One Martini backbone bead per residue (centre of mass of N, CA, C, O) as a GRO file, in nm:
protein
  513
    1MET     BB    1   0.094   0.038   0.025
    2LYS     BB    2   0.045   0.373  -0.074
    3TYR     BB    3   0.141   0.684   0.072
    4PRO     BB    4   0.030   1.031   0.048
    5ILE     BB    5   0.275   1.199   0.169
    6GLY     BB    6   0.219   1.532   0.088
    7ILE     BB    7   0.004   1.468  -0.132
    8GLN     BB    8  -0.221   1.707  -0.332
    9ASP     BB    9  -0.265   1.525  -0.598
   10PHE     BB   10  -0.518   1.358  -0.736
   11ARG     BB   11  -0.398   1.247  -0.996
   12ARG     BB   12  -0.150   1.113  -0.873
   13ILE     BB   13  -0.291   0.926  -0.676
   14ARG     BB   14  -0.457   0.769  -0.900
   15THR     BB   15  -0.217   0.699  -1.115
   16GLU     BB   16   0.000   0.590  -0.869
   17ASP     BB   17  -0.145   0.410  -0.646
   18TYR     BB   18  -0.266   0.556  -0.412
   19VAL     BB   19  -0.421   0.600  -0.135
   20TYR     BB   20  -0.787   0.669  -0.116
   21VAL     BB   21  -1.009   0.844   0.066
   22ASP     BB   22  -1.343   0.857   0.015
   23LYS     BB   23  -1.490   1.203  -0.033
   24THR     BB   24  -1.708   1.247  -0.268
   25ARG     BB   25  -1.977   1.264  -0.120
   26HIS     BB   26  -1.914   1.512   0.048
   27ILE     BB   27  -1.857   1.697  -0.192
   28TYR     BB   28  -2.127   1.677  -0.336
   29GLU     BB   29  -2.312   1.773  -0.100
   30MET     BB   30  -2.174   2.045  -0.065
   31LEU     BB   31  -2.207   2.162  -0.360
   32GLU     BB   32  -2.528   2.140  -0.356
   33GLY     BB   33  -2.551   2.376  -0.105
   34GLY     BB   34  -2.396   2.593  -0.304
   35VAL     BB   35  -2.152   2.860  -0.408
   36TYR     BB   36  -2.019   3.004  -0.153
   37PHE     BB   37  -1.703   2.911  -0.002
   38PHE     BB   38  -1.566   2.843   0.334
   39LEU     BB   39  -1.251   2.691   0.473
   40SER     BB   40  -1.124   2.604   0.791
   41ARG     BB   41  -0.795   2.453   0.840
   42PRO     BB   42  -0.544   2.294   0.920
   43ARG     BB   43  -0.261   2.193   0.851
   44ARG     BB   44  -0.241   1.892   0.694
   45PHE     BB   45  -0.574   1.831   0.598
   46GLY     BB   46  -0.645   1.855   0.268
   47LYS     BB   47  -0.717   2.120   0.110
   48SER     BB   48  -0.563   2.085  -0.159
   49LEU     BB   49  -0.695   1.813  -0.234
   50LEU     BB   50  -0.980   1.916  -0.253
   51LEU     BB   51  -0.925   2.117  -0.490
   52SER     BB   52  -0.809   1.906  -0.682
   53THR     BB   53  -1.070   1.743  -0.701
   54MET     BB   54  -1.250   1.973  -0.807
   55ASN     BB   55  -1.089   2.028  -1.061
   56GLU     BB   56  -1.142   1.745  -1.189
   57LEU     BB   57  -1.444   1.758  -1.197
   58TYR     BB   58  -1.475   2.031  -1.372
   59SER     BB   59  -1.276   1.901  -1.601
   60GLY     BB   60  -1.378   1.593  -1.663
   61SER     BB   61  -1.210   1.348  -1.499
   62ARG     BB   62  -1.352   1.054  -1.495
   63ASP     BB   63  -1.123   0.832  -1.476
   64LEU     BB   64  -1.026   0.916  -1.178
   65PHE     BB   65  -1.329   0.805  -1.049
   66GLU     BB   66  -1.299   0.520  -1.058
   67GLY     BB   67  -1.476   0.363  -0.784
   68LEU     BB   68  -1.620   0.608  -0.690
   69TRP     BB   69  -1.903   0.748  -0.577
   70ILE     BB   70  -1.923   0.991  -0.802
   71HIS     BB   71  -1.910   0.865  -1.087
   72ASP     BB   72  -2.248   0.819  -1.111
   73GLN     BB   73  -2.339   1.134  -1.016
   74TRP     BB   74  -2.189   1.295  -1.218
   75ASP     BB   75  -2.216   1.551  -1.465
   76TRP     BB   76  -1.966   1.563  -1.692
   77GLU     BB   77  -2.082   1.771  -1.901
   78ALA     BB   78  -2.267   1.985  -1.754
   79GLN     BB   79  -2.021   2.040  -1.518
   80ARG     BB   80  -1.831   2.167  -1.704
   81ARG     BB   81  -1.543   2.384  -1.622
   82PRO     BB   82  -1.362   2.646  -1.583
   83VAL     BB   83  -1.052   2.674  -1.387
   84ILE     BB   84  -0.957   2.872  -1.113
   85TRP     BB   85  -0.629   2.834  -0.949
   86LEU     BB   86  -0.528   2.968  -0.642
   87LYS     BB   87  -0.185   2.953  -0.512
   88PHE     BB   88  -0.030   3.122  -0.264
   89ALA     BB   89   0.228   2.942  -0.221
   90THR     BB   90   0.330   3.032  -0.531
   91PHE     BB   91   0.356   3.317  -0.459
   92GLN     BB   92   0.587   3.614  -0.476
   93TYR     BB   93   0.539   3.795  -0.189
   94LYS     BB   94   0.827   3.802  -0.044
   95ASP     BB   95   0.979   3.961  -0.296
   96TYR     BB   96   0.701   4.104  -0.356
   97PRO     BB   97   0.442   4.263  -0.400
   98LEU     BB   98   0.132   4.134  -0.383
   99ARG     BB   99   0.010   4.259  -0.639
  100ASP     BB  100   0.230   4.154  -0.829
  101ALA     BB  101   0.189   3.853  -0.761
  102ILE     BB  102  -0.103   3.840  -0.862
  103PHE     BB  103  -0.057   3.915  -1.155
  104ALA     BB  104   0.136   3.675  -1.210
  105GLY     BB  105  -0.056   3.444  -1.126
  106LEU     BB  106  -0.289   3.518  -1.330
  107ALA     BB  107  -0.118   3.492  -1.586
  108LYS     BB  108  -0.075   3.185  -1.561
  109GLU     BB  109  -0.374   3.111  -1.575
  110ALA     BB  110  -0.429   3.234  -1.850
  111GLU     BB  111  -0.234   3.056  -2.005
  112ARG     BB  112  -0.362   2.781  -1.925
  113LEU     BB  113  -0.659   2.886  -2.045
  114GLY     BB  114  -0.608   3.057  -2.323
  115VAL     BB  115  -0.557   3.358  -2.232
  116SER     BB  116  -0.507   3.675  -2.181
  117PRO     BB  117  -0.352   3.880  -1.987
  118PRO     BB  118  -0.339   4.120  -1.786
  119ASP     BB  119  -0.360   4.480  -1.885
  120GLY     BB  120  -0.268   4.685  -1.663
  121GLU     BB  121  -0.304   4.868  -1.363
  122MET     BB  122  -0.624   4.945  -1.407
  123VAL     BB  123  -0.670   4.648  -1.392
  124HIS     BB  124  -0.859   4.389  -1.280
  125PRO     BB  125  -0.736   4.075  -1.293
  126LEU     BB  126  -0.982   3.893  -1.212
  127LEU     BB  127  -1.201   4.021  -1.384
  128ASP     BB  128  -1.055   3.993  -1.652
  129LEU     BB  129  -1.037   3.683  -1.646
  130LEU     BB  130  -1.340   3.620  -1.628
  131GLN     BB  131  -1.424   3.761  -1.892
  132LYS     BB  132  -1.239   3.598  -2.086
  133ILE     BB  133  -1.349   3.319  -2.019
  134ASN     BB  134  -1.643   3.372  -2.097
  135ALA     BB  135  -1.580   3.444  -2.396
  136HIS     BB  136  -1.420   3.180  -2.471
  137TYR     BB  137  -1.628   2.946  -2.339
  138GLY     BB  138  -1.929   3.023  -2.248
  139GLU     BB  139  -1.862   3.012  -1.930
  140LYS     BB  140  -1.854   2.958  -1.619
  141ALA     BB  141  -1.652   2.981  -1.340
  142VAL     BB  142  -1.421   2.823  -1.125
  143LEU     BB  143  -1.316   2.925  -0.793
  144LEU     BB  144  -0.994   2.856  -0.651
  145ILE     BB  145  -0.868   2.913  -0.308
  146ASP     BB  146  -0.546   2.869  -0.172
  147GLU     BB  147  -0.433   3.006   0.099
  148TYR     BB  148  -0.541   3.309   0.138
  149ASP     BB  149  -0.369   3.381   0.427
  150LYS     BB  150  -0.055   3.363   0.384
  151PRO     BB  151   0.023   3.676   0.349
  152ILE     BB  152  -0.038   3.709   0.661
  153ILE     BB  153   0.080   3.478   0.837
  154ASP     BB  154   0.386   3.536   0.740
  155PHE     BB  155   0.339   3.850   0.899
  156LEU     BB  156   0.289   3.855   1.224
  157ASP     BB  157   0.581   4.009   1.280
  158ASP     BB  158   0.449   4.228   1.054
  159ILE     BB  159   0.193   4.430   1.069
  160ALA     BB  160   0.219   4.621   0.827
  161ARG     BB  161   0.233   4.393   0.614
  162ALA     BB  162  -0.028   4.249   0.691
  163GLU     BB  163  -0.220   4.489   0.639
  164SER     BB  164  -0.147   4.531   0.345
  165ASN     BB  165  -0.231   4.244   0.250
  166ARG     BB  166  -0.522   4.260   0.340
  167ASP     BB  167  -0.602   4.496   0.151
  168THR     BB  168  -0.532   4.347  -0.109
  169LEU     BB  169  -0.734   4.113  -0.073
  170LYS     BB  170  -0.985   4.287  -0.064
  171TRP     BB  171  -0.947   4.392  -0.350
  172LEU     BB  172  -0.954   4.121  -0.500
  173TYR     BB  173  -1.259   4.038  -0.378
  174SER     BB  174  -1.449   4.288  -0.456
  175ILE     BB  175  -1.568   4.161  -0.742
  176LEU     BB  176  -1.749   3.909  -0.661
  177LYS     BB  177  -2.035   4.017  -0.600
  178ASP     BB  178  -2.067   4.116  -0.928
  179SER     BB  179  -1.996   3.794  -1.056
  180ASP     BB  180  -2.228   3.582  -1.104
  181ALA     BB  181  -2.221   3.563  -1.428
  182LEU     BB  182  -1.905   3.429  -1.399
  183LEU     BB  183  -1.996   3.222  -1.159
  184GLU     BB  184  -2.040   2.900  -1.024
  185LYS     BB  185  -1.791   2.882  -0.813
  186ILE     BB  186  -1.668   2.914  -0.467
  187PHE     BB  187  -1.347   2.819  -0.312
  188ILE     BB  188  -1.215   2.878   0.020
  189THR     BB  189  -0.896   2.845   0.181
  190GLY     BB  190  -0.766   2.805   0.526
  191VAL     BB  191  -0.657   2.853   0.850
  192SER     BB  192  -0.788   3.133   0.880
  193ALA     BB  193  -1.069   3.335   1.017
  194PHE     BB  194  -1.150   3.608   0.894
  195SER     BB  195  -1.335   3.857   0.891
  196LYS     BB  196  -1.556   3.989   0.671
  197VAL     BB  197  -1.474   4.285   0.713
  198SER     BB  198  -1.157   4.247   0.641
  199ILE     BB  199  -1.205   4.066   0.358
  200PHE     BB  200  -1.543   3.984   0.293
  201SER     BB  201  -1.750   4.234   0.283
  202ASP     BB  202  -1.874   4.174  -0.027
  203LEU     BB  203  -1.933   3.858   0.058
  204ASN     BB  204  -2.242   3.780   0.166
  205HIS     BB  205  -2.268   3.456   0.054
  206LEU     BB  206  -2.068   3.332   0.237
  207SER     BB  207  -2.002   2.997   0.331
  208ASN     BB  208  -1.920   2.885   0.650
  209LEU     BB  209  -1.773   2.556   0.722
  210THR     BB  210  -1.603   2.528   0.982
  211LEU     BB  211  -1.885   2.470   1.185
  212HIS     BB  212  -2.018   2.274   0.986
  213ARG     BB  213  -2.164   1.970   0.948
  214ASN     BB  214  -2.079   1.926   0.638
  215ALA     BB  215  -1.749   1.944   0.749
  216TYR     BB  216  -1.655   1.751   0.976
  217THR     BB  217  -1.558   1.499   0.747
  218LEU     BB  218  -1.429   1.614   0.485
  219LEU     BB  219  -1.179   1.619   0.660
  220GLY     BB  220  -1.006   1.374   0.731
  221ILE     BB  221  -1.009   1.067   0.938
  222THR     BB  222  -1.200   0.832   1.034
  223HIS     BB  223  -1.235   0.552   1.217
  224ALA     BB  224  -1.389   0.392   1.002
  225GLU     BB  225  -1.176   0.447   0.779
  226VAL     BB  226  -0.941   0.311   0.914
  227LEU     BB  227  -1.069   0.025   0.920
  228ALA     BB  228  -1.130   0.008   0.607
  229TYR     BB  229  -0.817   0.085   0.499
  230PHE     BB  230  -0.594  -0.002   0.769
  231THR     BB  231  -0.593  -0.287   0.906
  232GLU     BB  232  -0.358  -0.436   0.773
  233PRO     BB  233  -0.117  -0.245   0.856
  234LEU     BB  234  -0.186  -0.259   1.161
  235GLN     BB  235  -0.128  -0.561   1.188
  236VAL     BB  236   0.169  -0.545   1.116
  237ILE     BB  237   0.246  -0.361   1.352
  238ALA     BB  238   0.150  -0.545   1.576
  239ASN     BB  239   0.345  -0.777   1.511
  240GLU     BB  240   0.609  -0.612   1.549
  241MET     BB  241   0.527  -0.525   1.858
  242GLY     BB  242   0.366  -0.760   2.011
  243VAL     BB  243   0.059  -0.685   1.971
  244SER     BB  244  -0.250  -0.596   1.943
  245LEU     BB  245  -0.467  -0.459   1.732
  246ALA     BB  246  -0.629  -0.301   1.946
  247GLY     BB  247  -0.382  -0.161   2.070
  248VAL     BB  248  -0.291  -0.004   1.818
  249ILE     BB  249  -0.554   0.147   1.766
  250ASP     BB  250  -0.563   0.293   2.037
  251GLN     BB  251  -0.288   0.438   2.011
  252THR     BB  252  -0.345   0.585   1.745
  253ALA     BB  253  -0.579   0.753   1.855
  254ARG     BB  254  -0.420   0.902   2.083
  255TRP     BB  255  -0.220   1.038   1.880
  256TYR     BB  256  -0.428   1.126   1.600
  257ASN     BB  257  -0.689   1.172   1.713
  258GLY     BB  258  -0.968   1.433   1.790
  259TYR     BB  259  -1.081   1.602   1.572
  260SER     BB  260  -1.318   1.883   1.607
  261TRP     BB  261  -1.630   2.090   1.502
  262GLY     BB  262  -1.883   1.957   1.711
  263GLY     BB  263  -1.801   1.717   1.946
  264LYS     BB  264  -1.827   1.424   1.794
  265GLU     BB  265  -1.693   1.415   1.540
  266ARG     BB  266  -1.387   1.242   1.453
  267VAL     BB  267  -1.043   1.303   1.346
  268TYR     BB  268  -0.767   1.245   1.171
  269ASN     BB  269  -0.459   1.323   1.091
  270PRO     BB  270  -0.345   1.246   0.784
  271PHE     BB  271  -0.041   1.297   0.799
  272SER     BB  272   0.017   1.139   1.061
  273LEU     BB  273  -0.109   0.869   0.992
  274LEU     BB  274   0.057   0.809   0.730
  275SER     BB  275   0.334   0.839   0.863
  276PHE     BB  276   0.297   0.604   1.058
  277LEU     BB  277   0.240   0.380   0.850
  278GLY     BB  278   0.517   0.422   0.706
  279SER     BB  279   0.714   0.398   0.975
  280ARG     BB  280   0.602   0.237   1.236
  281GLN     BB  281   0.600   0.501   1.435
  282PHE     BB  282   0.564   0.673   1.724
  283GLN     BB  283   0.528   1.021   1.646
  284ASN     BB  284   0.612   1.342   1.558
  285PHE     BB  285   0.484   1.509   1.263
  286TRP     BB  286   0.310   1.771   1.246
  287PHE     BB  287   0.472   1.969   1.432
  288GLN     BB  288   0.743   1.964   1.257
  289THR     BB  289   0.614   2.139   1.004
  290GLY     BB  290   0.543   2.397   1.222
  291THR     BB  291   0.664   2.604   1.439
  292PRO     BB  292   0.486   2.823   1.673
  293THR     BB  293   0.661   3.069   1.789
  294PHE     BB  294   0.473   3.315   1.812
  295LEU     BB  295   0.256   3.167   1.981
  296VAL     BB  296   0.423   3.081   2.227
  297LYS     BB  297   0.511   3.367   2.304
  298GLU     BB  298   0.222   3.473   2.347
  299MET     BB  299   0.148   3.279   2.573
  300ARG     BB  300   0.364   3.372   2.770
  301GLN     BB  301   0.276   3.671   2.784
  302GLN     BB  302  -0.036   3.570   2.870
  303LYS     BB  303  -0.020   3.324   3.071
  304LEU     BB  304  -0.065   3.053   2.871
  305TYR     BB  305  -0.029   2.707   2.983
  306ASN     BB  306  -0.361   2.622   3.000
  307PRO     BB  307  -0.594   2.599   2.735
  308SER     BB  308  -0.780   2.403   2.850
  309GLY     BB  309  -1.121   2.402   2.936
  310ARG     BB  310  -1.275   2.601   2.740
  311GLU     BB  311  -1.515   2.863   2.646
  312PHE     BB  312  -1.680   2.935   2.323
  313ASN     BB  313  -1.784   3.105   2.063
  314SER     BB  314  -1.801   3.134   1.724
  315SER     BB  315  -1.673   3.416   1.710
  316ASP     BB  316  -1.410   3.350   1.863
  317LEU     BB  317  -1.324   3.113   1.651
  318SER     BB  318  -1.358   3.286   1.361
  319ASN     BB  319  -1.197   3.549   1.457
  320PHE     BB  320  -0.910   3.698   1.318
  321ASP     BB  321  -0.684   3.923   1.505
  322PHE     BB  322  -0.360   4.042   1.451
  323THR     BB  323  -0.372   4.310   1.638
  324ARG     BB  324  -0.536   4.107   1.860
  325LEU     BB  325  -0.416   3.844   1.986
  326ASN     BB  326  -0.581   3.527   2.026
  327PRO     BB  327  -0.465   3.231   2.121
  328ILE     BB  328  -0.720   3.055   2.111
  329THR     BB  329  -0.799   3.108   1.820
  330VAL     BB  330  -0.530   3.011   1.700
  331LEU     BB  331  -0.525   2.726   1.823
  332PHE     BB  332  -0.780   2.633   1.679
  333GLN     BB  333  -0.719   2.704   1.374
  334THR     BB  334  -0.427   2.539   1.390
  335GLY     BB  335  -0.486   2.259   1.586
  336TYR     BB  336  -0.427   2.271   1.916
  337LEU     BB  337  -0.735   2.291   1.923
  338THR     BB  338  -1.058   2.143   2.010
  339VAL     BB  339  -1.369   2.008   1.998
  340THR     BB  340  -1.554   1.842   2.271
  341HIS     BB  341  -1.810   2.047   2.299
  342TYR     BB  342  -2.164   2.130   2.238
  343ASP     BB  343  -2.380   2.393   2.344
  344ALA     BB  344  -2.678   2.468   2.207
  345GLU     BB  345  -2.812   2.657   2.412
  346LEU     BB  346  -2.538   2.844   2.457
  347GLN     BB  347  -2.333   2.836   2.221
  348LEU     BB  348  -2.084   2.645   2.325
  349TYR     BB  349  -1.733   2.575   2.313
  350SER     BB  350  -1.528   2.312   2.393
  351LEU     BB  351  -1.175   2.289   2.475
  352ASP     BB  352  -0.894   2.086   2.350
  353TYR     BB  353  -0.681   1.867   2.302
  354PRO     BB  354  -0.676   1.618   2.060
  355ASN     BB  355  -0.381   1.490   2.138
  356LYS     BB  356  -0.072   1.370   2.209
  357GLU     BB  357   0.097   1.507   1.993
  358VAL     BB  358   0.010   1.802   2.052
  359ARG     BB  359   0.044   1.833   2.354
  360SER     BB  360   0.345   1.753   2.395
  361SER     BB  361   0.463   1.952   2.188
  362LEU     BB  362   0.359   2.224   2.300
  363GLU     BB  363   0.467   2.185   2.593
  364GLN     BB  364   0.764   2.177   2.515
  365MET     BB  365   0.771   2.462   2.403
  366LEU     BB  366   0.677   2.610   2.657
  367ILE     BB  367   0.895   2.516   2.861
  368ASN     BB  368   1.129   2.645   2.691
  369ILE     BB  369   1.038   2.935   2.712
  370TYR     BB  370   1.065   2.947   3.023
  371LEU     BB  371   1.379   2.829   3.016
  372ASP     BB  372   1.549   2.923   2.781
  373ASP     BB  373   1.564   2.667   2.582
  374HIS     BB  374   1.598   2.380   2.439
  375LEU     BB  375   1.409   2.124   2.332
  376GLU     BB  376   1.582   1.898   2.475
  377GLY     BB  377   1.552   1.989   2.769
  378ALA     BB  378   1.263   1.898   2.838
  379ALA     BB  379   1.277   1.602   2.752
  380SER     BB  380   1.505   1.526   2.945
  381ARG     BB  381   1.372   1.596   3.213
  382VAL     BB  382   1.122   1.419   3.188
  383GLY     BB  383   1.274   1.154   3.147
  384ASN     BB  384   1.424   1.161   3.422
  385ILE     BB  385   1.177   1.161   3.601
  386LEU     BB  386   1.053   0.897   3.502
  387ARG     BB  387   1.294   0.715   3.577
  388ALA     BB  388   1.292   0.786   3.880
  389LEU     BB  389   1.001   0.684   3.939
  390ARG     BB  390   1.054   0.391   3.858
  391ARG     BB  391   1.283   0.378   4.103
  392LYS     BB  392   1.206   0.555   4.351
  393ASP     BB  393   1.374   0.846   4.300
  394LEU     BB  394   1.318   1.133   4.470
  395ASP     BB  395   1.585   1.282   4.486
  396THR     BB  396   1.611   1.328   4.179
  397VAL     BB  397   1.352   1.483   4.138
  398ILE     BB  398   1.433   1.725   4.317
  399THR     BB  399   1.690   1.798   4.164
  400ILE     BB  400   1.545   1.867   3.899
  401PHE     BB  401   1.368   2.089   4.004
  402ASN     BB  402   1.599   2.274   4.100
  403ALA     BB  403   1.739   2.298   3.824
  404THR     BB  404   1.504   2.426   3.676
  405PHE     BB  405   1.470   2.683   3.856
  406ALA     BB  406   1.770   2.778   3.838
  407GLY     BB  407   1.744   2.841   3.513
  408ILE     BB  408   1.598   3.092   3.573
  409PRO     BB  409   1.592   3.399   3.517
  410ALA     BB  410   1.600   3.635   3.760
  411GLN     BB  411   1.420   3.860   3.630
  412LEU     BB  412   1.176   3.673   3.580
  413TRP     BB  413   1.125   3.560   3.862
  414GLN     BB  414   1.089   3.833   4.017
  415LYS     BB  415   0.841   3.929   3.844
  416ASP     BB  416   0.697   3.603   3.822
  417ASN     BB  417   0.713   3.351   4.028
  418GLU     BB  418   0.432   3.212   4.055
  419HIS     BB  419   0.381   3.160   3.757
  420PHE     BB  420   0.629   2.988   3.702
  421TYR     BB  421   0.568   2.766   3.898
  422HIS     BB  422   0.293   2.669   3.782
  423ALA     BB  423   0.382   2.623   3.491
  424LEU     BB  424   0.609   2.410   3.536
  425ILE     BB  425   0.446   2.202   3.687
  426HIS     BB  426   0.229   2.154   3.480
  427LEU     BB  427   0.408   2.083   3.230
  428THR     BB  428   0.569   1.851   3.347
  429PHE     BB  429   0.318   1.666   3.429
  430SER     BB  430   0.180   1.667   3.158
  431LEU     BB  431   0.411   1.525   3.011
  432LEU     BB  432   0.401   1.275   3.183
  433GLY     BB  433   0.110   1.204   3.107
  434ALA     BB  434   0.171   1.152   2.805
  435TYR     BB  435   0.352   0.894   2.886
  436VAL     BB  436   0.173   0.763   3.167
  437HIS     BB  437  -0.131   0.826   3.212
  438SER     BB  438  -0.238   1.053   3.372
  439GLU     BB  439  -0.440   1.137   3.668
  440VAL     BB  440  -0.593   1.440   3.832
  441ASN     BB  441  -0.886   1.335   3.896
  442THR     BB  442  -1.114   1.331   4.167
  443ALA     BB  443  -1.389   1.312   4.371
  444ASN     BB  444  -1.226   1.519   4.598
  445GLY     BB  445  -1.051   1.643   4.363
  446ARG     BB  446  -0.739   1.801   4.278
  447CYS     BB  447  -0.449   1.682   4.185
  448ASP     BB  448  -0.156   1.797   4.095
  449ALA     BB  449  -0.028   1.488   4.076
  450LEU     BB  450  -0.089   1.172   3.895
  451VAL     BB  451   0.140   0.901   3.879
  452GLU     BB  452   0.185   0.618   3.656
  453THR     BB  453   0.350   0.325   3.674
  454ALA     BB  454   0.429  -0.004   3.674
  455ASP     BB  455   0.478   0.008   4.023
  456HIS     BB  456   0.357   0.308   4.062
  457ILE     BB  457   0.175   0.556   4.270
  458TYR     BB  458   0.157   0.910   4.251
  459ALA     BB  459   0.096   1.176   4.491
  460PHE     BB  460   0.103   1.520   4.428
  461GLU     BB  461   0.181   1.803   4.651
  462PHE     BB  462   0.191   2.157   4.625
  463LYS     BB  463   0.375   2.425   4.786
  464LEU     BB  464   0.385   2.774   4.894
  465ASP     BB  465   0.514   2.852   5.178
  466LYS     BB  466   0.441   2.567   5.323
  467PRO     BB  467   0.381   2.308   5.496
  468VAL     BB  468   0.432   1.978   5.418
  469ALA     BB  469   0.209   1.860   5.604
  470GLU     BB  470  -0.026   1.984   5.445
  471ALA     BB  471   0.009   1.814   5.191
  472MET     BB  472  -0.019   1.533   5.320
  473GLN     BB  473  -0.303   1.577   5.444
  474GLN     BB  474  -0.452   1.625   5.176
  475ILE     BB  475  -0.411   1.345   5.058
  476ARG     BB  476  -0.567   1.201   5.281
  477ASP     BB  477  -0.840   1.360   5.303
  478ARG     BB  478  -0.897   1.328   4.974
  479GLY     BB  479  -0.815   1.052   4.852
  480TYR     BB  480  -0.617   1.028   4.595
  481LEU     BB  481  -0.554   0.695   4.635
  482ALA     BB  482  -0.824   0.536   4.674
  483PRO     BB  483  -0.890   0.428   4.375
  484TYR     BB  484  -0.610   0.228   4.426
  485ALA     BB  485  -0.650   0.005   4.649
  486ASP     BB  486  -0.651  -0.261   4.445
  487SER     BB  487  -0.372  -0.209   4.371
  488PRO     BB  488  -0.045  -0.358   4.356
  489LYS     BB  489   0.071  -0.096   4.367
  490GLN     BB  490   0.267   0.144   4.484
  491LYS     BB  491   0.165   0.396   4.720
  492ILE     BB  492   0.258   0.751   4.691
  493ALA     BB  493   0.311   1.024   4.895
  494VAL     BB  494   0.386   1.373   4.788
  495GLY     BB  495   0.539   1.645   4.952
  496ILE     BB  496   0.587   1.997   4.845
  497ASN     BB  497   0.802   2.273   4.933
  498PHE     BB  498   0.824   2.600   4.803
  499SER     BB  499   1.066   2.858   4.764
  500LYS     BB  500   1.068   3.176   4.650
  501GLN     BB  501   1.335   3.286   4.763
  502LYS     BB  502   1.520   3.025   4.678
  503LYS     BB  503   1.424   2.870   4.426
  504ALA     BB  504   1.325   2.602   4.593
  505VAL     BB  505   1.324   2.321   4.771
  506ALA     BB  506   1.264   2.315   5.121
  507ASP     BB  507   1.055   2.064   5.134
  508TRP     BB  508   0.999   1.702   5.188
  509ALA     BB  509   0.766   1.416   5.145
  510ALA     BB  510   0.718   1.054   5.201
  511GLU     BB  511   0.441   0.804   5.168
  512GLU     BB  512   0.307   0.506   5.223
  513MET     BB  513  -0.045   0.396   5.161
   0.00000   0.00000   0.00000
């Protein structure tokens, strides 16, 4: 089985015998429901492949769809249309002004479609191209715009350039409102959903599919599709690992499943899933393709180290304002948070990390921002803590804690010591949880950290400038280890008192329960 890892060309996938998860029924039903569409999804989710598939549909490439659901449903002659496909990732806007890059990009499309390019600065190039196509073909055109927001996203660290590019994009799309006679369909994709006022103010009939039920599983791979298409390679992986097929499927889901835009239907990140199937190793694939440095720095600045478990309305999640960056909005739109529940009565979306891959990767970035360290620093510390806990070597755990806090620049610690303390404790144990399946909620309250290894179960309670005996008593009184009474594992309560003045552990105690 050949996996189209990073391949977004539908024709190549079909002609070179790569596996293709059939989404054509979803595409057909979506296209039947409107004319002007917008869809925001994280990177590496198949947006470009979706537009490539639509391009082949409207181009009449019937042979490419042999064996797929849509093959006998699509009217191949009546629905054939000239297609304008704008791929902003290929436009040279980093080296030239965006307007010049747009003229050059549209000129290439004009050449491909057999019409003359826009001529003159006073001509609106997109309107000119639409008019020439209509005259040449006698048909309305289909307009596909891929990564419409890339000229803005690429300059979030240069607000003046981002604002200039936004205004240029608004100018580009301004002619679409009055071009119904020239357009059959419009489909626009991007990572971020800028407000209609800022980009699409004149496109009143644009249907935003980002949180619409018709698009919940349009992109991504559902669990049912994983079982239908990939059970055989998963069985091979299970055999190699010496575990059951069910075990591998469960672990694969925890690593790569979990993305949702409605709170119920969940999908796997296709890039990560296919990369795992190809490599046969669980590791971080998606996060490595684009480290969100600006976003992590913004989270640190806004003291946002635990973004999960929050509620927002659709407006909060849909409107991206780069002049007043809301990290939660960006985290959602870029795929670091996803919908876990939707309250229809209150119209509120609950958010959390989608899976293990995203959570552990983002938290490693965050902890290194706090420590002003390299990426390997956080991973090494967490790994050493885990190994020490497996050995029941709490002295080493305390030593690592002290070394971690000692590495914080003095000026940062003095300015905001309590925030640093809580952030580093949370991130360290959350990363441990990603590795050893920690559970931190109990019926009688929330334990600071409850970590389970092969032979031990630890309940940690941390205090700031308070007696360590108070921490130990809280573990007893609230029964943090009571749910594990029947477990044969050794159960250990650990109380730690941290001194803000010394920037170190002042006292600690451990007791087998």
